[in-house]
BAFI-3210 file (N, C-alpha, C; in Angstrom, 3 decimals, decimal comma, padded with zeros to 6 digits):
// residues 208
n [1|2|3|4|5|6|7|8|9|10|11|12|13|14|15|16|17|18|19|20|21|22|23|24|25|26|27|28|29|30|31|32|33|34|35|36|37|38|39|40|41|42|43|44|45|46|47|48|49|50|51|52|53|54|55|56|57|58|59|60|61|62|63|64|65|66|67|68|69|70|71|72|73|74|75|76|77|78|79|80|81|82|83|84|85|86|87|88|89|90|91|92|93|94|95|96|97|98|99|100|101|102|103|104|105|106|107|108|109|110|111|112|113|114|115|116|117|118|119|120|121|122|123|124|125|126|127|128|129|130|131|132|133|134|135|136|137|138|139|140|141|142|143|144|145|146|147|148|149|150|151|152|153|154|155|156|157|158|159|160|161|162|163|164|165|166|167|168|169|170|171|172|173|174|175|176|177|178|179|180|181|182|183|184|185|186|187|188|189|190|191|192|193|194|195|196|197|198|199|200|201|202|203|204|205|206|207|208]
n.u [032,603|031,313|033,036|035,462|034,901|033,788|031,008|027,420|025,547|025,429|025,169|024,313|024,277|021,288|019,784|016,878|014,593|012,306|013,131|015,866|019,219|022,519|024,299|023,482|024,604|027,160|030,283|031,413|031,831|032,812|030,998|030,858|028,617|027,624|025,845|023,015|023,111|023,276|020,718|019,161|019,812|018,143|016,152|017,559|020,524|020,757|018,181|014,984|014,227|014,603|016,255|019,546|020,970|022,821|022,553|023,276|022,825|023,049|022,562|019,898|018,703|019,474|018,032|015,495|014,232|011,663|009,600|006,829|003,780|001,382|001,764|001,265|002,434|005,565|006,712|009,281|010,790|010,026|011,075|013,808|014,202|013,855|015,923|018,177|018,417|020,127|022,533|025,841|027,412|027,006|027,538|027,869|027,960|028,262|028,114|026,032|024,856|022,884|019,901|016,643|013,577|010,995|007,549|004,441|001,986|002,156|001,489|002,391|002,490|-000,013|-002,393|-004,974|-005,175|-006,397|-005,005|-002,613|-002,839|-002,255|000,264|000,250|-000,392|001,823|003,880|003,267|003,901|006,635|007,477|006,884|008,752|011,019|010,787|012,302|014,721|017,300|016,586|013,898|012,699|013,493|012,089|009,457|009,247|009,358|007,027|005,078|005,401|004,609|001,946|000,954|000,939|-000,895|-003,167|-003,644|-004,054|-006,318|-008,187|-008,570|-010,116|-013,417|-016,547|-017,528|-015,435|-014,974|-014,671|-012,159|-010,581|-011,147|-010,024|-007,301|-006,847|-007,268|-005,119|-003,022|-003,363|-002,855|-000,167|001,005|002,462|005,001|006,272|007,901|010,382|011,278|013,574|014,472|014,313|012,731|010,340|009,550|009,167|007,069|005,028|004,682|003,860|001,462|-000,193|000,192|-000,161|-000,756|001,028|003,443|003,318|003,217|005,746|007,374|006,656|007,607|009,431|008,205]
n.v [003,541|002,216|002,757|001,657|-001,101|-001,804|-001,912|-002,203|-001,184|000,625|000,722|002,038|001,886|002,775|005,326|005,146|007,092|009,256|011,831|013,918|013,216|013,832|012,177|009,618|008,624|006,489|004,652|001,929|-001,292|-002,547|-004,595|-006,944|-008,112|-010,675|-011,455|-013,486|-013,325|-010,607|-009,732|-011,059|-009,629|-007,477|-008,022|-008,100|-006,898|-004,321|-003,719|-003,055|-000,451|002,876|004,658|005,633|004,488|004,143|004,212|003,109|005,298|004,809|002,062|001,914|003,373|001,829|-000,554|000,354|000,782|001,457|003,026|001,219|002,427|001,513|000,338|001,041|000,655|-000,578|-000,145|000,682|-001,517|-003,377|-002,120|-002,281|-005,062|-005,617|-004,056|-005,296|-007,581|-007,028|-006,633|-007,407|-006,998|-005,763|-003,361|-002,910|-000,666|-000,862|001,113|003,653|006,064|007,514|009,345|008,456|009,581|008,697|008,732|009,281|009,557|008,437|006,377|003,823|003,514|004,117|002,305|001,742|002,300|001,692|001,561|000,448|-002,299|-002,924|-003,836|-006,583|-007,379|-006,289|-007,846|-010,325|-009,880|-009,469|-012,014|-013,466|-012,390|-013,474|-016,212|-018,290|-018,212|-018,410|-016,567|-016,637|-018,013|-016,397|-014,019|-015,038|-015,923|-013,442|-012,333|-013,977|-013,265|-010,618|-010,987|-011,692|-009,253|-007,981|-009,416|-008,570|-005,794|-005,885|-006,912|-004,754|-003,023|-001,784|-003,648|-003,659|-004,235|-006,911|-008,869|-008,376|-009,171|-011,910|-012,542|-012,071|-014,050|-016,324|-016,120|-016,344|-019,000|-020,221|-019,644|-020,861|-023,373|-022,487|-022,128|-024,247|-023,580|-021,787|-020,486|-021,346|-018,996|-017,404|-018,814|-018,382|-015,593|-015,503|-016,862|-015,118|-012,798|-013,656|-014,333|-012,505|-009,933|-007,187|-006,178|-006,733|-005,111|-002,644|-002,584|-002,496|-000,015|001,793|003,906|005,903]
n.w [-017,033|-019,120|-021,246|-020,297|-019,951|-022,323|-022,522|-023,054|-021,408|-018,353|-014,816|-011,578|-007,952|-006,126|-004,214|-002,444|-001,246|000,556|001,169|000,250|001,093|001,388|002,755|002,331|000,067|-001,339|-001,627|-003,740|-005,337|-008,585|-010,809|-013,443|-015,847|-018,066|-021,072|-020,550|-017,796|-017,356|-018,110|-016,162|-013,881|-013,910|-012,215|-010,001|-008,848|-010,169|-010,878|-012,592|-013,351|-014,832|-013,480|-012,541|-014,625|-017,712|-021,214|-024,602|-027,155|-029,890|-030,094|-029,332|-031,401|-033,613|-033,315|-033,183|-030,697|-028,403|-025,900|-024,597|-025,099|-024,208|-021,829|-018,567|-016,115|-015,044|-017,501|-017,921|-017,093|-019,062|-021,354|-020,704|-020,689|-023,405|-024,436|-023,332|-024,815|-026,824|-025,705|-024,869|-022,670|-019,381|-016,848|-013,367|-010,694|-007,318|-005,395|-004,008|-006,010|-007,155|-006,756|-006,009|-005,735|-003,511|-003,888|-002,480|-003,783|-006,268|-009,221|-008,777|-005,999|-004,999|-003,606|-004,477|-007,116|-010,223|-012,607|-011,953|-012,216|-014,803|-014,839|-014,806|-017,400|-018,675|-017,581|-018,683|-021,348|-021,067|-020,204|-022,466|-024,178|-023,056|-023,140|-024,282|-023,041|-020,442|-018,521|-018,170|-015,965|-013,845|-014,391|-014,343|-011,699|-010,410|-011,419|-010,262|-007,590|-007,816|-008,360|-005,870|-004,604|-006,264|-005,628|-003,008|-003,438|-005,104|-003,363|-001,691|-003,131|-004,022|-004,018|-006,623|-008,203|-008,068|-009,986|-010,979|-008,818|-008,854|-011,306|-010,799|-008,871|-010,418|-012,149|-010,354|-009,608|-012,060|-012,401|-010,257|-010,406|-010,933|-008,573|-007,960|-008,790|-006,987|-004,605|-001,184|000,324|-001,355|-001,246|001,393|001,324|-000,499|000,912|003,109|001,759|000,672|002,859|004,865|003,897|004,417|006,580|005,251|002,943|004,213|005,336|003,027|002,106|003,890|003,644|002,306]
ca.u [032,488|030,982|034,255|036,483|034,537|033,135|029,663|026,282|024,749|026,083|024,210|024,878|023,346|020,292|019,206|015,424|014,091|011,366|013,870|017,264|020,232|023,811|025,030|023,020|025,428|028,249|031,201|031,174|032,723|032,295|030,756|030,581|027,703|027,619|024,732|021,781|023,326|022,968|019,255|018,633|020,038|017,028|015,394|018,585|021,323|020,477|016,723|014,481|013,794|015,573|017,134|020,901|021,483|023,213|022,366|023,888|021,813|023,158|021,919|018,453|018,291|019,708|016,983|014,211|013,642|010,804|008,744|005,503|002,842|000,216|002,150|001,211|003,303|006,673|007,120|010,743|011,286|009,816|012,087|015,111|014,248|014,065|017,262|019,217|018,561|021,195|023,707|026,783|028,019|026,446|028,427|027,161|028,752|027,387|027,973|024,796|025,249|021,710|018,797|015,329|012,624|009,773|006,406|003,300|000,805|002,456|000,653|002,941|002,277|-001,427|-002,863|-006,284|-005,092|-006,705|-003,981|-001,495|-003,044|-001,687|001,541|000,060|-000,272|003,220|004,685|003,034|004,700|008,029|007,740|006,884|010,056|012,098|010,349|013,313|015,999|017,454|016,008|012,445|012,311|013,683|010,946|008,225|009,252|009,012|005,617|004,282|005,434|003,792|000,548|000,537|000,608|-002,139|-004,243|-003,913|-004,619|-007,674|-009,043|-008,848|-011,057|-014,830|-017,117|-017,791|-014,251|-014,775|-014,207|-010,709|-010,016|-011,236|-009,036|-005,980|-006,768|-007,096|-003,742|-002,184|-003,480|-002,181|001,279|001,489|003,514|006,306|006,875|008,918|011,670|011,600|014,539|013,857|014,031|011,597|009,130|009,171|008,636|005,767|004,091|004,404|003,111|000,123|-001,019|000,420|000,076|-000,821|002,298|004,518|003,207|003,584|007,211|007,960|006,295|007,997|010,265|007,419]
ca.v [002,079|001,750|002,821|000,759|-002,509|-001,965|-002,365|-001,537|-000,541|000,767|001,059|002,298|001,729|003,846|005,718|005,277|007,750|010,359|013,091|013,888|013,330|013,500|011,135|008,299|008,176|005,650|004,058|000,501|-002,038|-002,747|-005,964|-007,065|-009,209|-011,020|-012,202|-013,678|-012,843|-009,174|-009,601|-011,521|-008,620|-006,527|-008,379|-008,289|-005,805|-002,974|-003,572|-002,808|000,915|003,661|005,441|005,161|003,709|004,806|003,345|003,563|005,844|004,161|000,754|002,181|003,769|000,719|-001,576|001,061|000,493|002,536|002,705|000,723|003,424|000,840|-000,149|002,143|000,283|-001,454|000,099|000,777|-002,886|-003,957|-001,532|-002,829|-006,448|-005,564|-003,493|-006,245|-008,606|-006,608|-006,322|-008,466|-006,695|-004,710|-003,093|-002,376|-000,127|-001,073|002,330|004,390|007,324|008,108|009,549|008,146|010,025|007,923|009,645|008,512|009,650|007,916|005,250|002,601|003,404|004,258|000,917|001,575|002,796|000,600|001,505|-000,392|-003,690|-003,151|-004,518|-008,000|-007,504|-006,003|-009,009|-011,401|-009,523|-009,714|-013,462|-013,901|-011,986|-014,266|-017,601|-019,250|-017,825|-018,798|-015,543|-016,797|-018,370|-015,215|-013,132|-015,702|-015,862|-012,068|-012,154|-014,663|-012,420|-009,444|-011,402|-011,646|-007,842|-007,719|-010,030|-007,676|-004,556|-006,163|-007,112|-003,449|-002,285|-001,996|-004,891|-003,612|-004,743|-008,289|-009,672|-008,179|-010,038|-013,289|-012,671|-012,178|-015,369|-017,322|-015,996|-016,933|-020,461|-020,629|-019,485|-021,511|-024,380|-021,828|-022,164|-025,304|-022,955|-020,848|-020,838|-021,359|-017,606|-016,943|-019,476|-017,665|-014,297|-015,742|-017,193|-013,896|-011,873|-014,189|-014,464|-011,361|-008,900|-005,826|-005,756|-006,790|-003,893|-001,520|-002,613|-002,037|001,387|002,540|005,074|006,868]
ca.w [-016,983|-020,464|-022,052|-019,765|-020,105|-023,621|-022,165|-023,692|-020,356|-017,053|-013,760|-010,264|-006,844|-006,043|-002,926|-002,566|-000,042|000,358|001,271|-000,194|002,142|000,769|003,487|001,881|-001,051|-000,853|-002,598|-003,900|-006,217|-009,933|-011,240|-014,871|-016,155|-019,477|-021,642|-019,800|-016,427|-017,353|-018,110|-014,873|-012,848|-013,902|-011,004|-008,984|-008,300|-010,684|-010,988|-013,930|-013,658|-015,592|-012,623|-012,286|-015,760|-018,956|-022,372|-025,841|-028,061|-031,204|-030,016|-029,292|-032,754|-034,534|-033,176|-033,095|-029,383|-027,919|-024,768|-024,932|-024,573|-023,628|-020,501|-017,601|-015,004|-015,442|-018,878|-017,935|-017,034|-020,383|-022,244|-020,352|-021,161|-024,851|-024,668|-022,939|-025,850|-027,727|-024,883|-024,510|-021,376|-018,531|-015,715|-012,205|-009,586|-006,164|-004,600|-004,276|-006,632|-007,809|-005,812|-006,579|-004,721|-003,314|-003,836|-001,983|-004,647|-007,603|-009,639|-008,202|-004,554|-004,667|-003,551|-005,096|-008,484|-011,150|-013,658|-011,507|-012,613|-016,132|-014,641|-015,101|-018,850|-019,015|-017,224|-019,650|-022,528|-020,695|-020,198|-023,863|-024,712|-022,454|-022,992|-024,719|-022,439|-019,037|-017,641|-018,059|-014,594|-012,997|-014,638|-013,896|-010,236|-010,035|-011,759|-009,246|-006,402|-008,126|-008,256|-004,464|-004,348|-006,995|-004,837|-001,879|-003,970|-005,595|-002,186|-001,093|-003,954|-003,702|-004,531|-008,058|-008,895|-007,610|-011,129|-011,033|-007,790|-009,342|-012,386|-010,165|-008,236|-011,489|-012,644|-009,308|-009,718|-013,297|-012,255|-009,038|-010,625|-010,987|-007,241|-007,879|-009,087|-005,911|-003,565|000,139|000,706|-002,160|-000,732|002,618|000,905|-001,120|001,989|003,869|000,905|000,455|004,057|005,760|002,895|004,954|007,192|004,250|002,143|005,084|005,455|001,764|001,892|005,097|003,332|001,523]
c.u [032,173|032,233|035,282|036,179|033,850|031,717|028,599|025,367|025,548|025,044|024,949|023,836|022,477|019,858|017,707|014,871|013,076|012,106|015,331|018,205|021,578|024,565|024,594|023,873|026,654|029,149|030,927|032,204|032,024|032,132|030,372|029,719|027,642|026,325|023,504|021,910|022,960|021,464|018,671|018,788|019,013|016,080|016,349|019,246|020,973|019,020|016,294|014,026|014,925|016,616|018,503|021,514|021,876|023,119|023,131|022,798|021,848|022,470|020,404|017,941|018,397|018,573|015,594|013,485|012,865|010,066|007,397|004,466|001,610|000,502|002,193|002,161|004,346|007,071|008,637|011,381|011,161|010,843|013,460|015,270|014,537|015,462|018,349|019,388|019,749|022,478|024,574|027,288|027,260|027,331|027,617|028,153|027,865|027,234|026,709|025,135|024,072|020,573|017,461|014,276|011,379|008,608|005,144|002,091|001,077|001,544|001,108|002,523|000,845|-002,084|-004,202|-006,322|-005,305|-005,663|-002,829|-001,625|-002,583|-000,324|001,426|000,194|001,177|004,107|004,477|003,804|006,170|008,360|007,709|008,219|011,162|011,836|011,397|014,696|016,084|016,835|014,512|012,028|012,460|012,504|009,649|008,124|008,820|007,538|004,720|004,267|004,578|002,310|000,065|000,184|-000,705|-003,340|-004,636|-004,582|-006,062|-008,650|-009,428|-009,907|-012,501|-015,377|-017,364|-016,589|-013,947|-014,278|-012,687|-010,015|-010,052|-010,207|-007,635|-005,808|-006,600|-005,658|-002,747|-002,193|-002,731|-000,665|001,855|002,509|004,918|007,018|007,943|010,321|012,089|012,737|013,809|013,459|012,825|010,288|008,627|008,543|007,245|004,711|003,702|003,550|001,680|-000,748|-000,816|000,695|000,134|000,491|003,469|004,499|003,605|005,101|007,868|007,716|006,771|008,776|009,502|006,875]
c.v [001,504|001,718|001,787|-000,695|-002,802|-002,518|-001,593|-000,855|-000,487|001,220|001,288|002,039|002,963|004,073|005,921|005,825|008,824|011,686|012,907|014,090|012,896|012,382|009,725|007,749|007,442|005,198|002,560|-000,147|-002,260|-004,235|-005,967|-008,296|-009,410|-011,731|-012,274|-013,251|-011,371|-008,943|-009,979|-010,477|-007,484|-006,820|-008,579|-006,986|-004,439|-002,734|-003,041|-001,407|001,674|004,342|004,818|004,358|004,621|003,787|003,912|004,026|005,141|002,795|000,909|002,523|002,605|-000,294|-000,960|000,754|001,709|002,066|002,204|001,639|002,796|000,325|001,025|001,915|-000,704|-001,283|000,220|-000,613|-003,568|-003,417|-002,147|-004,281|-006,475|-005,049|-004,532|-007,382|-008,304|-006,255|-007,563|-008,280|-005,575|-004,589|-002,460|-001,916|-000,117|000,147|003,085|005,804|008,073|008,192|009,368|008,472|009,150|008,884|008,857|008,550|009,161|006,733|003,952|002,418|003,638|002,882|000,683|002,099|001,627|000,466|000,589|-001,812|-003,965|-003,820|-006,005|-008,264|-007,274|-007,202|-010,165|-011,146|-009,819|-011,195|-014,049|-013,563|-012,940|-015,771|-018,635|-018,941|-018,311|-017,788|-015,714|-017,081|-017,198|-014,271|-013,734|-015,720|-014,477|-011,788|-012,795|-013,859|-011,166|-009,769|-011,424|-010,210|-007,479|-008,264|-009,123|-006,385|-004,767|-006,317|-005,785|-002,658|-002,620|-003,212|-004,861|-004,075|-006,185|-009,190|-009,553|-009,085|-011,501|-013,540|-012,846|-013,552|-016,484|-017,308|-016,555|-018,455|-020,966|-020,620|-020,284|-022,630|-023,790|-021,883|-023,240|-024,756|-021,937|-021,394|-020,872|-019,966|-017,076|-017,572|-018,782|-016,321|-014,452|-016,018|-015,929|-012,921|-012,341|-014,046|-013,351|-010,126|-007,495|-005,406|-005,802|-005,532|-002,670|-001,436|-002,070|-000,559|002,298|003,822|006,161|007,974]
c.w [-018,364|-021,337|-021,591|-020,076|-021,443|-023,445|-022,935|-022,676|-019,074|-016,033|-012,449|-009,188|-006,681|-004,599|-003,142|-001,254|-000,416|000,310|000,896|000,987|001,557|001,476|003,083|000,739|-000,528|-001,998|-002,664|-004,786|-007,555|-010,229|-012,712|-015,107|-017,661|-019,868|-020,757|-018,341|-016,321|-017,328|-016,751|-013,783|-012,886|-012,748|-009,833|-008,603|-008,863|-011,038|-012,360|-014,251|-014,368|-014,719|-012,428|-013,419|-016,925|-020,082|-023,570|-026,807|-029,416|-031,220|-030,034|-030,688|-033,729|-034,520|-032,987|-031,788|-028,889|-026,666|-025,280|-024,283|-023,936|-022,217|-019,525|-016,429|-015,526|-016,907|-018,996|-017,878|-018,399|-021,374|-021,976|-020,807|-022,660|-025,185|-024,398|-023,934|-026,763|-026,986|-024,676|-023,081|-020,670|-017,296|-014,589|-011,156|-008,348|-005,263|-004,981|-004,740|-007,261|-006,793|-006,529|-005,522|-004,685|-003,094|-003,495|-002,902|-006,068|-007,923|-008,994|-006,755|-004,108|-004,749|-004,243|-006,529|-009,459|-012,250|-013,259|-012,055|-014,044|-016,039|-014,980|-016,600|-019,290|-018,721|-018,197|-020,948|-022,263|-020,744|-021,605|-024,526|-024,253|-022,473|-023,388|-024,149|-020,991|-018,062|-017,434|-016,620|-013,641|-013,134|-014,119|-012,373|-009,760|-010,320|-010,713|-007,947|-006,606|-008,013|-006,807|-004,067|-005,038|-006,227|-003,678|-002,357|-004,432|-004,437|-001,541|-001,861|-003,574|-004,434|-006,041|-008,889|-008,491|-008,745|-011,283|-010,016|-008,226|-010,448|-011,822|-009,533|-009,274|-012,017|-011,634|-009,393|-010,951|-013,146|-011,093|-009,280|-010,677|-009,644|-007,100|-008,158|-008,032|-005,046|-002,225|000,586|-000,058|-001,679|000,534|002,266|000,293|-000,050|002,766|003,058|000,683|001,694|005,095|004,906|003,485|005,622|006,209|003,395|002,952|005,239|004,191|001,526|003,003|004,795|002,569|002,427]
res [m|i|e|k|y|h|a|e|m|a|a|t|g|v|v|k|e|k|d|y|n|p|t|d|f|s|k|g|v|t|e|v|f|k|g|d|q|a|t|a|q|l|w|g|k|y|e|g|f|f|g|g|k|i|y|l|a|n|l|i|k|q|h|s|l|r|m|n|e|k|a|a|i|c|e|d|l|l|f|n|v|e|y|m|k|y|c|d|t|a|v|f|y|s|g|k|q|y|f|y|r|q|v|s|n|s|a|t|y|n|l|k|n|l|k|w|f|s|v|l|k|t|y|r|v|i|m|e|e|l|k|d|t|p|s|y|n|t|a|a|n|a|y|l|m|t|l|t|e|a|r|y|r|a|h|l|l|k|k|e|h|s|e|l|e|r|k|v|n|r|e|l|k|r|m|s|p|q|m|k|n|f|s|g|k|e|k|i|k|f|f|l|s|m|y|f|a|a|p|v|m|a|y|h|r|r|k|i]
***
């Protein structure tokens, strides 16, 4: 796909399951995204993780792109945001061709892992990177949704982390004006995540 469409990044659909099953793989169609559309799809069709993607090594070397070692969570999303600044074209194949194993003891899925909260700092860096681009609202919307998860996770922690819960609530309040950019579907998801967090989290974690 990179050769055919002269793209800087190619991605494929991903199977996200606990157990490997060859029947989960599928065929699909190819879509080409240009410029800011390609960046926005990091929160859309091909998502912001590394799995199922191919990059150009020369582009990475040319711009000295590296992983941010201070980011414990969403470091792959941050790298992709920085990488996409130098991409004119990204190609996505909707067929599921890559297996991404879901692990229950990972930092992402352990609901009481304090390291997870570094995602808030990572998102602020991402929004700073995108502040003058059309993708800013897409990232900010995703950050606001992430804050609803942070609120739930903070509430699960013991009382000695009550300051963390207050910090998350302050950040939610600061970001709440962003809701004016939500679609109707996003508003429903936000409401459910805020007030029915436990069943929503259980639904998202059902494949672990």
